[in-house]
PDB file as gemmi writes it, atoms N, CA and C in Angstrom:
CRYST1    1.000    1.000    1.000  90.00  90.00  90.00 P 1                      
ATOM      1  N   MET A   1       0.664  -1.063   0.353  1.00  0.00           N  
ATOM      2  CA  MET A   1       0.059  -0.094   0.099  1.00  0.00           C  
ATOM      3  C   MET A   1       1.299   1.452  -0.123  1.00  0.00           C  
ATOM      4  N   ARG A   2       1.029   2.402  -0.743  1.00  0.00           N  
ATOM      5  CA  ARG A   2       1.391   3.412  -0.996  1.00  0.00           C  
ATOM      6  C   ARG A   2       0.820   5.143  -0.918  1.00  0.00           C  
ATOM      7  N   SER A   3       1.305   5.133  -0.264  1.00  0.00           N  
ATOM      8  CA  SER A   3       0.553   6.404   1.068  1.00  0.00           C  
ATOM      9  C   SER A   3       0.573   7.544  -0.308  1.00  0.00           C  
ATOM     10  N   GLY A   4      -0.404   8.527  -0.444  1.00  0.00           N  
ATOM     11  CA  GLY A   4      -0.027   9.383  -1.513  1.00  0.00           C  
ATOM     12  C   GLY A   4       0.741  10.047  -0.777  1.00  0.00           C  
ATOM     13  N   PRO A   5       0.143  12.121  -1.671  1.00  0.00           N  
ATOM     14  CA  PRO A   5       0.366  13.181  -0.938  1.00  0.00           C  
ATOM     15  C   PRO A   5       0.413  13.427   0.449  1.00  0.00           C  
ATOM     16  N   ASN A   6      -1.936  13.660  -0.134  1.00  0.00           N  
ATOM     17  CA  ASN A   6      -2.328  13.643   1.562  1.00  0.00           C  
ATOM     18  C   ASN A   6      -1.780  13.254   1.927  1.00  0.00           C  
ATOM     19  N   ASN A   7      -1.751  11.943   2.838  1.00  0.00           N  
ATOM     20  CA  ASN A   7      -1.620  10.981   3.683  1.00  0.00           C  
ATOM     21  C   ASN A   7      -0.392  11.683   4.345  1.00  0.00           C  
ATOM     22  N   VAL A   8       0.692  12.084   3.425  1.00  0.00           N  
ATOM     23  CA  VAL A   8       2.162  12.381   4.138  1.00  0.00           C  
ATOM     24  C   VAL A   8       1.819  13.536   4.716  1.00  0.00           C  
ATOM     25  N   GLY A   9       0.950  14.600   4.034  1.00  0.00           N  
ATOM     26  CA  GLY A   9       0.974  15.682   4.244  1.00  0.00           C  
ATOM     27  C   GLY A   9       0.129  16.142   5.638  1.00  0.00           C  
ATOM     28  N   ILE A  10      -0.976  15.438   6.030  1.00  0.00           N  
ATOM     29  CA  ILE A  10      -1.578  15.331   7.201  1.00  0.00           C  
ATOM     30  C   ILE A  10      -0.900  14.409   8.231  1.00  0.00           C  
ATOM     31  N   ALA A  11       0.492  13.752   8.063  1.00  0.00           N  
ATOM     32  CA  ALA A  11       1.216  12.758   9.276  1.00  0.00           C  
ATOM     33  C   ALA A  11       2.929  14.082   9.255  1.00  0.00           C  
ATOM     34  N   ILE A  12       2.718  14.309   8.736  1.00  0.00           N  
ATOM     35  CA  ILE A  12       3.687  16.524   9.381  1.00  0.00           C  
ATOM     36  C   ILE A  12       3.355  16.916   9.769  1.00  0.00           C  
ATOM     37  N   PHE A  13       1.614  17.149   9.599  1.00  0.00           N  
ATOM     38  CA  PHE A  13       1.177  18.164  10.229  1.00  0.00           C  
ATOM     39  C   PHE A  13       0.845  17.564  11.693  1.00  0.00           C  
ATOM     40  N   LEU A  14       0.567  16.468  11.945  1.00  0.00           N  
ATOM     41  CA  LEU A  14      -0.070  15.887  12.617  1.00  0.00           C  
ATOM     42  C   LEU A  14       1.852  15.661  13.767  1.00  0.00           C  
ATOM     43  N   TYR A  15       2.547  15.425  13.591  1.00  0.00           N  
ATOM     44  CA  TYR A  15       3.618  14.920  13.712  1.00  0.00           C  
ATOM     45  C   TYR A  15       4.190  16.952  14.679  1.00  0.00           C  
ATOM     46  N   ILE A  16       4.023  17.159  13.990  1.00  0.00           N  
ATOM     47  CA  ILE A  16       4.291  19.179  14.876  1.00  0.00           C  
ATOM     48  C   ILE A  16       3.372  19.283  15.260  1.00  0.00           C  
ATOM     49  N   ILE A  17       1.733  19.283  15.093  1.00  0.00           N  
ATOM     50  CA  ILE A  17       0.963  19.586  16.451  1.00  0.00           C  
ATOM     51  C   ILE A  17       0.822  18.768  17.811  1.00  0.00           C  
ATOM     52  N   GLY A  18       1.681  17.676  17.324  1.00  0.00           N  
ATOM     53  CA  GLY A  18       1.577  16.474  18.871  1.00  0.00           C  
ATOM     54  C   GLY A  18       3.479  17.094  19.957  1.00  0.00           C  
ATOM     55  N   ILE A  19       4.601  17.122  18.482  1.00  0.00           N  
ATOM     56  CA  ILE A  19       6.079  17.006  19.156  1.00  0.00           C  
ATOM     57  C   ILE A  19       5.583  19.551  20.305  1.00  0.00           C  
ATOM     58  N   MET A  20       4.533  19.672  19.058  1.00  0.00           N  
ATOM     59  CA  MET A  20       4.437  21.409  19.942  1.00  0.00           C  
ATOM     60  C   MET A  20       3.586  20.997  20.987  1.00  0.00           C  
ATOM     61  N   LEU A  21       2.623  19.992  20.625  1.00  0.00           N  
ATOM     62  CA  LEU A  21       1.844  20.287  22.157  1.00  0.00           C  
ATOM     63  C   LEU A  21       2.868  19.483  23.127  1.00  0.00           C  
ATOM     64  N   VAL A  22       3.748  18.700  22.960  1.00  0.00           N  
ATOM     65  CA  VAL A  22       5.001  18.094  24.515  1.00  0.00           C  
ATOM     66  C   VAL A  22       5.771  19.080  24.624  1.00  0.00           C  
ATOM     67  N   LEU A  23       6.301  19.956  24.192  1.00  0.00           N  
ATOM     68  CA  LEU A  23       7.580  21.504  24.517  1.00  0.00           C  
ATOM     69  C   LEU A  23       5.923  22.384  25.423  1.00  0.00           C  
ATOM     70  N   MET A  24       4.873  22.641  25.185  1.00  0.00           N  
ATOM     71  CA  MET A  24       4.582  23.235  26.206  1.00  0.00           C  
ATOM     72  C   MET A  24       3.819  23.410  27.194  1.00  0.00           C  
ATOM     73  N   ALA A  25       3.878  21.361  26.470  1.00  0.00           N  
ATOM     74  CA  ALA A  25       3.698  21.034  28.347  1.00  0.00           C  
ATOM     75  C   ALA A  25       4.790  21.020  29.511  1.00  0.00           C  
ATOM     76  N   VAL A  26       6.411  20.743  29.336  1.00  0.00           N  
ATOM     77  CA  VAL A  26       7.216  20.978  29.296  1.00  0.00           C  
ATOM     78  C   VAL A  26       7.509  22.159  30.214  1.00  0.00           C  
ATOM     79  N   LEU A  27       6.838  22.961  28.774  1.00  0.00           N  
ATOM     80  CA  LEU A  27       7.723  24.551  29.537  1.00  0.00           C  
ATOM     81  C   LEU A  27       6.247  24.869  30.088  1.00  0.00           C  
ATOM     82  N   ILE A  28       5.869  23.970  30.254  1.00  0.00           N  
ATOM     83  CA  ILE A  28       4.073  24.871  31.731  1.00  0.00           C  
ATOM     84  C   ILE A  28       4.731  24.457  33.014  1.00  0.00           C  
ATOM     85  N   VAL A  29       5.475  22.887  32.856  1.00  0.00           N  
ATOM     86  CA  VAL A  29       5.549  22.304  34.199  1.00  0.00           C  
ATOM     87  C   VAL A  29       7.067  22.817  34.654  1.00  0.00           C  
ATOM     88  N   LEU A  30       8.295  23.067  33.669  1.00  0.00           N  
ATOM     89  CA  LEU A  30       8.931  23.683  34.306  1.00  0.00           C  
ATOM     90  C   LEU A  30       9.195  25.309  34.958  1.00  0.00           C  
ATOM     91  N   LYS A  31       7.536  26.012  34.417  1.00  0.00           N  
ATOM     92  CA  LYS A  31       7.365  27.399  34.806  1.00  0.00           C  
ATOM     93  C   LYS A  31       6.620  27.118  35.994  1.00  0.00           C  
ATOM     94  N   GLY A  32       5.521  26.146  36.285  1.00  0.00           N  
ATOM     95  CA  GLY A  32       5.304  25.470  37.605  1.00  0.00           C  
ATOM     96  C   GLY A  32       6.101  25.425  38.525  1.00  0.00           C  
ATOM     97  N   LEU A  33       6.847  25.087  38.534  1.00  0.00           N  
ATOM     98  CA  LEU A  33       7.830  24.136  39.108  1.00  0.00           C  
ATOM     99  C   LEU A  33       8.956  25.175  39.668  1.00  0.00           C  
ATOM    100  N   GLY A  34       8.683  26.657  38.439  1.00  0.00           N  
ATOM    101  CA  GLY A  34       9.825  27.592  39.498  1.00  0.00           C  
ATOM    102  C   GLY A  34      10.821  27.702  38.853  1.00  0.00           C  
ATOM    103  N   VAL A  35      11.384  26.401  38.216  1.00  0.00           N  
ATOM    104  CA  VAL A  35      12.425  26.392  36.946  1.00  0.00           C  
ATOM    105  C   VAL A  35      13.181  27.646  36.255  1.00  0.00           C  
ATOM    106  N   LEU A  36      11.782  28.141  35.270  1.00  0.00           N  
ATOM    107  CA  LEU A  36      11.920  28.462  34.111  1.00  0.00           C  
ATOM    108  C   LEU A  36      11.259  30.246  35.038  1.00  0.00           C  
ATOM    109  N   THR A  37      11.924  30.659  35.554  1.00  0.00           N  
ATOM    110  CA  THR A  37      10.908  32.469  35.322  1.00  0.00           C  
ATOM    111  C   THR A  37      10.190  33.352  34.169  1.00  0.00           C  
ATOM    112  N   THR A  38      11.600  33.706  33.445  1.00  0.00           N  
ATOM    113  CA  THR A  38      11.392  34.173  32.242  1.00  0.00           C  
ATOM    114  C   THR A  38      11.490  33.592  30.811  1.00  0.00           C  
ATOM    115  N   LEU A  39      11.281  33.317  29.763  1.00  0.00           N  
ATOM    116  CA  LEU A  39      12.179  33.030  28.804  1.00  0.00           C  
ATOM    117  C   LEU A  39      11.711  33.698  27.508  1.00  0.00           C  
ATOM    118  N   PRO A  40      12.897  34.454  26.960  1.00  0.00           N  
ATOM    119  CA  PRO A  40      12.971  34.990  25.936  1.00  0.00           C  
ATOM    120  C   PRO A  40      12.696  34.768  24.207  1.00  0.00           C  
ATOM    121  N   ASN A  41      12.068  35.446  23.901  1.00  0.00           N  
ATOM    122  CA  ASN A  41      11.282  35.309  22.388  1.00  0.00           C  
ATOM    123  C   ASN A  41      12.318  34.556  21.872  1.00  0.00           C  
ATOM    124  N   TYR A  42      13.447  34.551  21.496  1.00  0.00           N  
ATOM    125  CA  TYR A  42      14.293  33.553  20.584  1.00  0.00           C  
ATOM    126  C   TYR A  42      14.732  31.872  21.298  1.00  0.00           C  
ATOM    127  N   VAL A  43      14.027  31.886  22.170  1.00  0.00           N  
ATOM    128  CA  VAL A  43      14.143  30.480  22.920  1.00  0.00           C  
ATOM    129  C   VAL A  43      12.523  30.261  21.748  1.00  0.00           C  
ATOM    130  N   ILE A  44      11.699  30.447  22.219  1.00  0.00           N  
ATOM    131  CA  ILE A  44      10.385  30.515  21.949  1.00  0.00           C  
ATOM    132  C   ILE A  44      10.717  30.007  20.415  1.00  0.00           C  
ATOM    133  N   TRP A  45      11.371  31.121  19.746  1.00  0.00           N  
ATOM    134  CA  TRP A  45      11.692  31.236  18.426  1.00  0.00           C  
ATOM    135  C   TRP A  45      11.937  29.637  17.990  1.00  0.00           C  
ATOM    136  N   ALA A  46      13.329  29.118  18.329  1.00  0.00           N  
ATOM    137  CA  ALA A  46      14.176  28.574  18.496  1.00  0.00           C  
ATOM    138  C   ALA A  46      13.155  26.383  18.558  1.00  0.00           C  
ATOM    139  N   LEU A  47      12.524  27.017  19.913  1.00  0.00           N  
ATOM    140  CA  LEU A  47      11.296  25.672  19.755  1.00  0.00           C  
ATOM    141  C   LEU A  47      10.517  25.662  18.953  1.00  0.00           C  
ATOM    142  N   LEU A  48      10.263  26.717  18.265  1.00  0.00           N  
ATOM    143  CA  LEU A  48       9.179  26.382  17.249  1.00  0.00           C  
ATOM    144  C   LEU A  48       9.495  25.758  16.465  1.00  0.00           C  
ATOM    145  N   LEU A  49      10.767  26.773  16.084  1.00  0.00           N  
ATOM    146  CA  LEU A  49      11.406  25.959  14.156  1.00  0.00           C  
ATOM    147  C   LEU A  49      11.669  24.795  14.801  1.00  0.00           C  
ATOM    148  N   LEU A  50      12.621  23.977  16.232  1.00  0.00           N  
ATOM    149  CA  LEU A  50      13.138  22.980  16.397  1.00  0.00           C  
ATOM    150  C   LEU A  50      11.174  21.882  15.985  1.00  0.00           C  
ATOM    151  N   SER A  51      10.221  22.092  16.780  1.00  0.00           N  
ATOM    152  CA  SER A  51       9.329  21.340  16.193  1.00  0.00           C  
ATOM    153  C   SER A  51       8.816  20.789  15.396  1.00  0.00           C  
ATOM    154  N   VAL A  52       9.334  21.660  14.410  1.00  0.00           N  
ATOM    155  CA  VAL A  52       8.346  21.507  12.738  1.00  0.00           C  
ATOM    156  C   VAL A  52       9.341  21.218  12.183  1.00  0.00           C  
ATOM    157  N   GLY A  53      10.373  21.606  11.993  1.00  0.00           N  
ATOM    158  CA  GLY A  53      11.913  20.390  11.887  1.00  0.00           C  
ATOM    159  C   GLY A  53      11.616  18.911  11.816  1.00  0.00           C  
ATOM    160  N   MET A  54      11.595  18.820  13.449  1.00  0.00           N  
ATOM    161  CA  MET A  54      11.298  17.503  14.187  1.00  0.00           C  
ATOM    162  C   MET A  54      10.359  16.549  13.026  1.00  0.00           C  
ATOM    163  N   GLY A  55       9.244  17.960  13.736  1.00  0.00           N  
ATOM    164  CA  GLY A  55       7.928  17.474  12.617  1.00  0.00           C  
ATOM    165  C   GLY A  55       7.633  16.839  11.218  1.00  0.00           C  
ATOM    166  N   ILE A  56       8.376  17.456  10.152  1.00  0.00           N  
ATOM    167  CA  ILE A  56       9.037  16.963   8.554  1.00  0.00           C  
ATOM    168  C   ILE A  56       9.305  15.742   9.008  1.00  0.00           C  
ATOM    169  N   LEU A  57      10.892  15.940   9.927  1.00  0.00           N  
ATOM    170  CA  LEU A  57      11.378  14.337   9.535  1.00  0.00           C  
ATOM    171  C   LEU A  57      10.475  13.052   9.831  1.00  0.00           C  
ATOM    172  N   GLY A  58       9.879  13.176  10.477  1.00  0.00           N  
ATOM    173  CA  GLY A  58       9.395  12.326  11.391  1.00  0.00           C  
ATOM    174  C   GLY A  58       8.331  11.894  10.402  1.00  0.00           C  
ATOM    175  N   GLY A  59       6.719  13.388   9.809  1.00  0.00           N  
ATOM    176  CA  GLY A  59       6.393  12.453   9.090  1.00  0.00           C  
ATOM    177  C   GLY A  59       7.036  11.901   7.718  1.00  0.00           C  
ATOM    178  N   LEU A  60       8.069  12.476   7.114  1.00  0.00           N  
ATOM    179  CA  LEU A  60       8.768  11.839   6.076  1.00  0.00           C  
ATOM    180  C   LEU A  60       8.984  10.605   6.533  1.00  0.00           C  
ATOM    181  N   ARG A  61       9.675  10.461   7.684  1.00  0.00           N  
ATOM    182  CA  ARG A  61      10.087   8.969   7.695  1.00  0.00           C  
ATOM    183  C   ARG A  61       8.618   7.781   8.281  1.00  0.00           C  
ATOM    184  N   SER A  62       7.917   8.903   8.840  1.00  0.00           N  
ATOM    185  CA  SER A  62       6.688   7.112   8.344  1.00  0.00           C  
ATOM    186  C   SER A  62       6.429   6.591   7.288  1.00  0.00           C  
ATOM    187  N   SER A  63       5.545   7.959   5.905  1.00  0.00           N  
ATOM    188  CA  SER A  63       5.195   7.519   5.299  1.00  0.00           C  
ATOM    189  C   SER A  63       6.388   7.071   4.698  1.00  0.00           C  
ATOM    190  N   GLN A  64       7.486   6.542   4.748  1.00  0.00           N  
ATOM    191  CA  GLN A  64       8.527   6.005   3.597  1.00  0.00           C  
ATOM    192  C   GLN A  64       8.281   4.015   4.169  1.00  0.00           C  
ATOM    193  N   ARG A  65       7.644   3.017   5.506  1.00  0.00           N  
ATOM    194  CA  ARG A  65       7.709   2.485   5.560  1.00  0.00           C  
ATOM    195  C   ARG A  65       6.454   1.481   4.792  1.00  0.00           C  
TER     196      ARG A  65                                                      
END                                                                             
C-alpha cells in the first residue's frame, strides 16, 4: 500500500502539532516548578522551528515505511 501526498501532508502536520504540544507541556511544568521564570522570545522561536523541523522529518520517515 502506497501513501499519497495527502497522507504525507497530514502525517507531517500531526507530527508538528504533537511535538508542539509536548514542548508546551514541558514548558508549563518547568514554569510551574519555578525553574523557568522568564523565557526570551528567541528561545520560543527556536523551539517552534525545532518542532517544525522534527515534525517534517518524522512525517517523511513514517511515510517511507
